[in-house]
N, C-alpha and C positions, 0 to 999 in steps of 0.2 A: 525815767520820768515817773511821777506819781501825781496824776491829775484827778481832781474831783469829778465824780460822775456828772456828765452834762457839759463839761468844759472841753473844748476842742482847740488845739494849738496847730496852726498851719505854718509849715516851713516852706519858703519860696526860694527857688534858685534862679540865678541869672536875671534878677529883676533890674529894670532900668526905669527911671522916672518918665512919665508921660509928657505930652506936649506942655501941660501947665506945670509939670514938675511937682504936683501936690497929691497925686492919686496914689497914696501910700499902699492901700489895700486893693488896688485895681489889678486883678490877676492877669489881665490881658497883656501886661508888660513883664510877665515873668515866664520862666521855663517850667521846670518840674515843681509840682506842688505836693507836699506830703502832709497828711492830716494825722495828728496824734490825738486819739480819742480817749478821754478820761474814763477809767473804769473803777477808780477808787482804790486801786492796788498798784504796786510797782510793776511797770512794763518796760520792755527793752525794744529798741529799734536800731537796725543796722543801716546807716545812711548810705553806705557804699552800694547796697543792693539796688537802690533807686537812682544812683548816679548823682546824688545831690551833696555828697560828702565834701567835694571841693568846689561846689557851685552855690552854696547856701548864701543868700543875700540878706534876707530879713524874715521875721516871723510876726504873726499876730494871733491873738486868742479871743475867744468869745464863748458865751453860754448858748447852748442850743436846746431846742425843745425835742427831747428824745422820742416823744410820741409821734412826731412827724416822720421820723425815720431818716434814711440817707440813701443816696445813690452811690454804688461802688463801681468803678471802672478798672478792669484788670488789663494791664499792658503786656503781661507775660504771654508768650505764645501758647502756653498750655491752657489759658483761659480766654482765648480769642472769642469775642462776641458775647462774653458773659457779663451781665449787669445784674445788680440786685438792689431792690428798694424794700427794706424789711417791713414797712407798714403799708405797702401798696395793696389797696383793696381789690376785690374781684372785679369791680366795675370801673376801676381806674386804669388809665393807660399813660405811658410815657413815650415820647418820640424825641430823638436827638437828631439835629440837622447839621449838615456840614458848614453851612453859612449862618452868620449871626442873624440874618433877616428871615430865617426859616426856609431858605431855598437850598438847592443842591441835594446831594445824597442824604437820605434819611434812614435812620435805624430805629425800629420800634419793637424789637424783640427783647423787651425789658420784662422779666418775669417777676411776679409778686411772691413774696415770702410772708407767711403768717408769723405769729409770735413764736411758734415752736418749730415749724417745719415748712419746707417749700410747698407752694401751691403750684402744681404742675399745669402745663397747658395740655389738656387732653384732646386728642383728635376726635372729631365727630364720626369719622369713617376711615377705614384703611383697607388696603388690598396688599397682601404679601405675595411676592412673586414665587412661583414653585421652584423646587430644586430636587435633585436626584439623590437617593440614598444608595450607597454602594454596598448592598448586602452580601455580595459575592466575596468581599474581603473579610467576612466575619470569621471569628474563631470560636473555640469551645462549643462545637456544634452538638445538637441532639437531633433525634428523629421521631417522626410520627408516621404511622403506617395505617393503611386501609386495605382489606383483602376482599376480593369478589371471586367466589367459586361457583361452578355450574357445569352443565353438560350441553353441548351443541349437537342435537340429534339430527339436524338437517344436513342436506348435502351442499349448503351454501355457507360462505363465510359470514359470521355474525359479529356485528360491532358490540363490544362490551364496554360499558361506562363504569369507571372506578372513581368514587368520590371520597373526599376527606373534608370534614367540617370540624373546626375547633375554634372556640371563642376566647381562649385565654393563653394561647401559646405565643402570640405576637403582642408585645408590649413595648411602647416607646415612651421614654421620659425626655421632655424638653426642658432645658434650663437656659435662661437668657437674661442678660442685664437690661434688656429692653422692656420697659414697664408695660407696654401695650401689646405684647405678643401672645397669641393663643395658638393651640394646636389645630392645624388643618391646612392642607397644601393642595391647591391654592385656596384662598378663602377671602371673604369680605366680612369685616367685623364692625359692629356699630355700638356695642354696649359692654362687651366682656373684656377683662384684662387678666393677665397671669404672668408670673415670673417663672414658675415651675409647674409643669402639668404632665401627668401620665395618662396615656391613651392606649386602650386595648383595641387591636384591630382584628375583626373576625377573619378567620382563615377558611376560605371555601374554594376548593380545587377539584376539578373533574377532568379526568383523562380518558380517552377512548382508545381501546386496543381491539384487535380482531381475533376472534376465536375460530380456528380452522374447523371445517366440517367433520362431523363424527368424532368429536374429541371431548374429553373431560378437561376443563381448564381451571387454572388458578392464577388470577391477576393480582399483583401486589403493588400498591402505590406507596412510595416512600418520599416524604417531604423532609428535607433537612432544615432545621431551625438553627440559625447562627446567632451568637451573642455579639452584638455590635459594640466595638470599643468606643469609648468616649471620643467623639470627633466634632470639631468645630466646623460649622457651615456658615457661609456668608451669602445673603440674598438682599433684596431691596424691598422697601415698603413704600407704597404710595399712600400718603396720608392727607386728609382734608381737615382744616382747622376753621373754626368759626371766626376767629380774628386773625389778622395778618401776622405771619412769623417770618423770620429771616429766610430769604431765598425762595419764598413761596410765590405762586401765581394764582390769581383769581380764576376760579373755574365756574363759569356761568351755568354749565350743564349740571352742576351738583350744588344747588341752593346758593350759588355765588360764594361757596366756601373757598378757602385758600389752600391750594394743593402744593405739596412738597414731596420730593422723592428722598428717602432716607435709607441708610444702610442698617441692616439687621444682622447681628451675629448671635448664633445659638449653638449649644452643645447638645448632641443627641446620644443617648445610650438606650439599650434595650435588646430586643430579639425580633428577628424577621425571618420569614421563609426565604432561603437563598438558592436551594436546588430541588429539583423534582425528578424522580426516577420511577419508571414503571417496569416491572418484571412480569413476563407472561410465560407460564409453564403449562404444557398440554400433554395429555396421554391419550393415544388412540383407543376408541371403544372396541 
Protein backbone atom coordinates (compact mmCIF):
# COMPACT_ATOMS: atom_id res chain seq x y z
CA UNK A 1 0.00 0.00 0.00
CA UNK A 2 1.02 3.61 -0.50
CA UNK A 3 -1.41 5.90 1.30
CA UNK A 4 -1.26 9.65 1.74
CA UNK A 5 -0.38 10.91 5.21
CA UNK A 6 -3.61 11.27 7.18
CA UNK A 7 -5.51 8.57 5.27
CA UNK A 8 -6.51 5.42 7.17
CA UNK A 9 -7.98 2.35 5.48
CA UNK A 10 -9.79 -0.08 7.79
CA UNK A 11 -10.12 -3.73 6.77
CA UNK A 12 -12.96 -5.62 8.49
CA UNK A 13 -13.31 -9.39 8.68
CA UNK A 14 -16.42 -11.50 9.24
CA UNK A 15 -18.82 -8.61 8.79
CA UNK A 16 -22.57 -9.23 8.64
CA UNK A 17 -25.26 -6.57 8.10
CA UNK A 18 -27.10 -5.29 11.13
CA UNK A 19 -30.81 -5.43 11.81
CA UNK A 20 -31.56 -2.68 9.31
CA UNK A 21 -29.05 -4.09 6.82
CA UNK A 22 -27.60 -0.65 6.10
CA UNK A 23 -24.91 -0.07 8.75
CA UNK A 24 -22.01 -0.53 6.36
CA UNK A 25 -19.33 0.95 8.66
CA UNK A 26 -20.77 -0.25 11.96
CA UNK A 27 -17.83 -2.19 13.42
CA UNK A 28 -20.06 -3.94 15.97
CA UNK A 29 -21.07 -6.36 13.20
CA UNK A 30 -17.52 -7.33 12.30
CA UNK A 31 -14.72 -9.47 13.71
CA UNK A 32 -11.08 -8.47 13.29
CA UNK A 33 -10.39 -4.87 12.26
CA UNK A 34 -7.04 -3.92 10.74
CA UNK A 35 -6.08 -0.26 10.24
CA UNK A 36 -3.67 0.68 7.45
CA UNK A 37 -2.23 4.08 8.35
CA UNK A 38 -0.91 6.26 5.55
CA UNK A 39 2.72 7.37 5.87
CA UNK A 40 3.29 8.76 2.38
CA UNK A 41 5.59 5.86 1.51
CA UNK A 42 5.10 2.26 0.41
CA UNK A 43 4.28 -0.04 3.34
CA UNK A 44 3.58 -3.76 3.59
CA UNK A 45 1.14 -5.73 5.73
CA UNK A 46 0.84 -9.51 6.24
CA UNK A 47 -2.86 -10.27 6.61
CA UNK A 48 -2.31 -13.80 7.88
CA UNK A 49 -0.61 -12.60 11.07
CA UNK A 50 -3.91 -11.07 12.21
CA UNK A 51 -6.05 -13.94 10.91
CA UNK A 52 -7.95 -11.70 8.51
CA UNK A 53 -6.48 -13.14 5.29
CA UNK A 54 -9.39 -15.57 4.74
CA UNK A 55 -12.00 -13.56 6.65
CA UNK A 56 -11.85 -10.15 4.95
CA UNK A 57 -15.35 -8.84 4.19
CA UNK A 58 -15.09 -5.15 3.36
CA UNK A 59 -13.03 -2.01 3.89
CA UNK A 60 -13.58 1.73 4.21
CA UNK A 61 -11.23 4.72 4.30
CA UNK A 62 -11.27 8.20 5.80
CA UNK A 63 -9.05 11.20 6.49
CA UNK A 64 -8.07 11.60 10.12
CA UNK A 65 -6.69 14.48 12.19
CA UNK A 66 -3.22 13.25 13.15
CA UNK A 67 -2.94 15.89 15.88
CA UNK A 68 -5.60 14.02 17.86
CA UNK A 69 -3.51 10.84 17.90
CA UNK A 70 -4.72 7.25 18.10
CA UNK A 71 -5.28 4.45 20.60
CA UNK A 72 -3.42 1.21 19.88
CA UNK A 73 -4.56 -2.14 21.31
CA UNK A 74 -2.12 -5.07 21.17
CA UNK A 75 -3.63 -8.56 21.14
CA UNK A 76 -0.28 -10.36 21.16
CA UNK A 77 0.67 -12.02 24.41
CA UNK A 78 3.97 -10.15 24.54
CA UNK A 79 2.11 -6.84 24.80
CA UNK A 80 -0.70 -7.80 27.18
CA UNK A 81 -2.20 -4.72 28.81
CA UNK A 82 -0.28 -2.28 26.67
CA UNK A 83 -2.09 0.69 25.12
CA UNK A 84 -0.79 3.86 23.54
CA UNK A 85 -2.25 7.25 22.70
CA UNK A 86 0.50 9.32 21.14
CA UNK A 87 -0.99 12.71 21.90
CA UNK A 88 -2.39 11.90 25.33
CA UNK A 89 -1.54 14.86 27.55
CA UNK A 90 -0.28 14.71 31.12
CA UNK A 91 -3.70 15.70 32.50
CA UNK A 92 -5.77 13.48 30.22
CA UNK A 93 -6.97 10.00 31.08
CA UNK A 94 -8.56 7.14 29.14
CA UNK A 95 -10.68 4.31 30.54
CA UNK A 96 -11.94 1.29 28.60
CA UNK A 97 -15.03 -0.56 29.84
CA UNK A 98 -16.14 -4.13 29.23
CA UNK A 99 -19.75 -3.11 28.55
CA UNK A 100 -20.92 -0.51 26.06
CA UNK A 101 -22.86 1.35 28.77
CA UNK A 102 -19.71 1.93 30.86
CA UNK A 103 -20.33 -0.90 33.32
CA UNK A 104 -18.40 -4.07 33.99
CA UNK A 105 -14.63 -4.46 34.17
CA UNK A 106 -12.64 -1.30 33.53
CA UNK A 107 -9.07 -0.79 32.32
CA UNK A 108 -7.44 2.59 32.80
CA UNK A 109 -3.71 1.92 32.53
CA UNK A 110 -3.42 3.84 29.26
CA UNK A 111 -0.06 5.60 29.23
CA UNK A 112 0.59 8.82 27.40
CA UNK A 113 3.33 9.28 24.84
CA UNK A 114 4.76 12.65 23.87
CA UNK A 115 5.77 13.62 20.37
CA UNK A 116 9.21 12.04 20.81
CA UNK A 117 9.24 9.59 23.70
CA UNK A 118 7.08 7.87 26.26
CA UNK A 119 5.84 9.80 29.27
CA UNK A 120 6.27 7.27 32.11
CA UNK A 121 4.03 6.91 35.12
CA UNK A 122 6.43 7.75 37.95
CA UNK A 123 5.70 6.35 41.42
CA UNK A 124 5.36 8.84 44.26
CA UNK A 125 6.95 6.43 46.72
CA UNK A 126 8.46 2.95 46.71
CA UNK A 127 9.90 0.39 49.13
CA UNK A 128 12.30 -2.27 47.84
CA UNK A 129 12.29 -5.58 49.73
CA UNK A 130 15.74 -6.56 51.11
CA UNK A 131 17.74 -9.46 49.72
CA UNK A 132 20.96 -11.28 50.67
CA UNK A 133 24.31 -11.08 48.88
CA UNK A 134 26.26 -14.36 48.90
CA UNK A 135 29.78 -12.95 49.32
CA UNK A 136 31.13 -16.36 50.38
CA UNK A 137 30.92 -17.50 46.76
CA UNK A 138 33.24 -14.73 45.62
CA UNK A 139 36.39 -15.45 43.66
CA UNK A 140 39.63 -13.58 42.84
CA UNK A 141 40.05 -12.63 46.49
CA UNK A 142 42.49 -10.14 48.02
CA UNK A 143 43.27 -9.35 51.65
CA UNK A 144 43.47 -6.47 54.12
CA UNK A 145 45.39 -6.80 57.40
CA UNK A 146 45.66 -4.94 60.69
CA UNK A 147 48.27 -5.73 63.37
CA UNK A 148 48.19 -4.96 67.10
CA UNK A 149 51.37 -5.60 69.15
CA UNK A 150 52.07 -5.10 72.84
CA UNK A 151 53.06 -6.51 76.20
CA UNK A 152 50.80 -7.87 78.94
CA UNK A 153 52.78 -7.38 82.17
CA UNK A 154 49.86 -8.28 84.42
CA UNK A 155 49.08 -11.64 85.93
CA UNK A 156 45.62 -11.66 84.32
CA UNK A 157 44.40 -12.36 80.81
CA UNK A 158 43.89 -9.08 78.96
CA UNK A 159 41.37 -8.63 76.10
CA UNK A 160 42.96 -7.06 73.02
CA UNK A 161 40.88 -5.34 70.32
CA UNK A 162 42.14 -5.48 66.74
CA UNK A 163 40.40 -3.08 64.34
CA UNK A 164 40.45 -2.57 60.59
CA UNK A 165 38.92 0.41 58.81
CA UNK A 166 38.85 0.89 55.05
CA UNK A 167 36.67 3.22 52.99
CA UNK A 168 37.31 2.04 49.42
CA UNK A 169 37.73 -1.75 49.41
CA UNK A 170 34.01 -2.59 49.23
CA UNK A 171 32.35 -1.33 46.05
CA UNK A 172 29.03 -2.48 44.58
CA UNK A 173 27.66 -1.58 41.15
CA UNK A 174 23.96 -2.10 40.53
CA UNK A 175 22.54 -2.33 37.02
CA UNK A 176 18.83 -2.74 36.43
CA UNK A 177 16.29 -2.26 33.68
CA UNK A 178 13.91 -0.88 36.30
CA UNK A 179 13.91 2.87 35.83
CA UNK A 180 13.09 3.72 39.42
CA UNK A 181 15.62 1.61 41.33
CA UNK A 182 18.29 3.11 43.58
CA UNK A 183 20.98 1.54 45.77
CA UNK A 184 20.07 0.83 49.39
CA UNK A 185 18.64 -2.33 50.96
CA UNK A 186 15.99 -1.98 52.28
CA UNK A 187 15.02 1.61 51.58
CA UNK A 188 12.21 4.03 50.88
CA UNK A 189 12.57 6.35 47.89
CA UNK A 190 10.51 9.40 47.10
CA UNK A 191 12.48 11.42 44.57
CA UNK A 192 15.59 9.67 43.16
CA UNK A 193 15.91 7.34 40.18
CA UNK A 194 18.81 5.42 38.67
CA UNK A 195 19.50 2.66 36.18
CA UNK A 196 23.15 2.11 37.14
CA UNK A 197 24.77 3.22 40.37
CA UNK A 198 28.02 2.45 42.17
CA UNK A 199 28.13 2.55 45.96
CA UNK A 200 31.19 2.35 48.22
CA UNK A 201 30.55 0.67 51.57
CA UNK A 202 32.83 1.60 54.49
CA UNK A 203 34.51 -1.43 56.07
CA UNK A 204 34.75 -1.28 59.88
CA UNK A 205 35.65 -4.54 61.65
CA UNK A 206 36.79 -5.08 65.25
CA UNK A 207 37.74 -8.45 66.73
CA UNK A 208 38.68 -9.16 70.36
CA UNK A 209 41.30 -11.74 71.37
CA UNK A 210 42.89 -12.57 74.74
CA UNK A 211 46.54 -11.91 75.56
CA UNK A 212 47.90 -14.41 78.16
CA UNK A 213 49.52 -12.97 81.32
CA UNK A 214 53.21 -12.05 81.23
CA UNK A 215 53.56 -12.29 77.47
CA UNK A 216 54.53 -10.24 74.47
CA UNK A 217 51.74 -10.56 71.89
CA UNK A 218 51.11 -9.88 68.21
CA UNK A 219 47.49 -10.02 66.97
CA UNK A 220 46.89 -10.00 63.20
CA UNK A 221 43.44 -9.42 61.71
CA UNK A 222 42.98 -10.60 58.11
CA UNK A 223 39.88 -9.66 56.10
CA UNK A 224 39.41 -11.34 52.72
CA UNK A 225 37.85 -9.17 50.01
CA UNK A 226 36.14 -11.18 47.27
CA UNK A 227 35.22 -10.03 43.78
CA UNK A 228 31.54 -10.74 43.24
CA UNK A 229 30.72 -12.21 39.82
CA UNK A 230 27.88 -10.54 37.95
CA UNK A 231 24.75 -12.15 39.43
CA UNK A 232 21.07 -11.40 38.86
CA UNK A 233 18.90 -10.95 41.93
CA UNK A 234 15.11 -10.81 42.02
CA UNK A 235 13.13 -8.96 44.66
CA UNK A 236 9.86 -7.04 44.89
CA UNK A 237 8.97 -3.38 45.14
CA UNK A 238 5.93 -1.81 46.72
CA UNK A 239 5.10 1.31 44.73
CA UNK A 240 2.51 4.03 45.24
CA UNK A 241 1.10 6.01 42.29
CA UNK A 242 -0.89 9.23 42.33
CA UNK A 243 -3.28 7.89 39.68
CA UNK A 244 -4.74 4.37 39.43
CA UNK A 245 -2.71 1.81 37.47
CA UNK A 246 -3.49 -1.80 36.59
CA UNK A 247 -3.71 -4.21 39.57
CA UNK A 248 -3.32 -1.40 42.11
CA UNK A 249 -5.27 -0.87 45.32
CA UNK A 250 -6.01 2.47 46.94
CA UNK A 251 -4.00 2.98 50.14
CA UNK A 252 -5.74 5.47 52.41
CA UNK A 253 -2.81 5.40 54.86
CA UNK A 254 -0.49 6.87 52.19
CA UNK A 255 -2.22 9.97 50.83
CA UNK A 256 -4.85 7.76 49.15
CA UNK A 257 -2.25 6.80 46.54
CA UNK A 258 -2.61 3.59 44.54
CA UNK A 259 -0.34 0.79 45.76
CA UNK A 260 1.00 -2.02 43.58
CA UNK A 261 3.60 -4.77 44.18
CA UNK A 262 6.02 -5.18 41.28
CA UNK A 263 8.99 -7.42 40.49
CA UNK A 264 12.48 -5.91 40.40
CA UNK A 265 15.42 -7.61 38.67
CA UNK A 266 18.96 -6.31 39.07
CA UNK A 267 22.54 -7.37 38.42
CA UNK A 268 25.22 -6.82 41.07
CA UNK A 269 28.98 -6.75 40.61
CA UNK A 270 31.74 -5.51 42.89
CA UNK A 271 33.71 -6.53 45.96
CA UNK A 272 32.69 -7.37 49.52
CA UNK A 273 34.35 -8.69 52.67
CA UNK A 274 33.64 -12.42 52.78
CA UNK A 275 35.97 -13.92 55.43
CA UNK A 276 37.56 -12.75 58.70
CA UNK A 277 40.56 -14.43 60.37
CA UNK A 278 42.48 -13.46 63.53
CA UNK A 279 45.95 -14.86 64.34
CA UNK A 280 47.38 -14.46 67.85
CA UNK A 281 51.09 -15.07 68.53
CA UNK A 282 52.59 -14.76 72.02
CA UNK A 283 56.08 -14.98 73.58
CA UNK A 284 56.62 -15.41 77.36
CA UNK A 285 58.43 -12.54 79.10
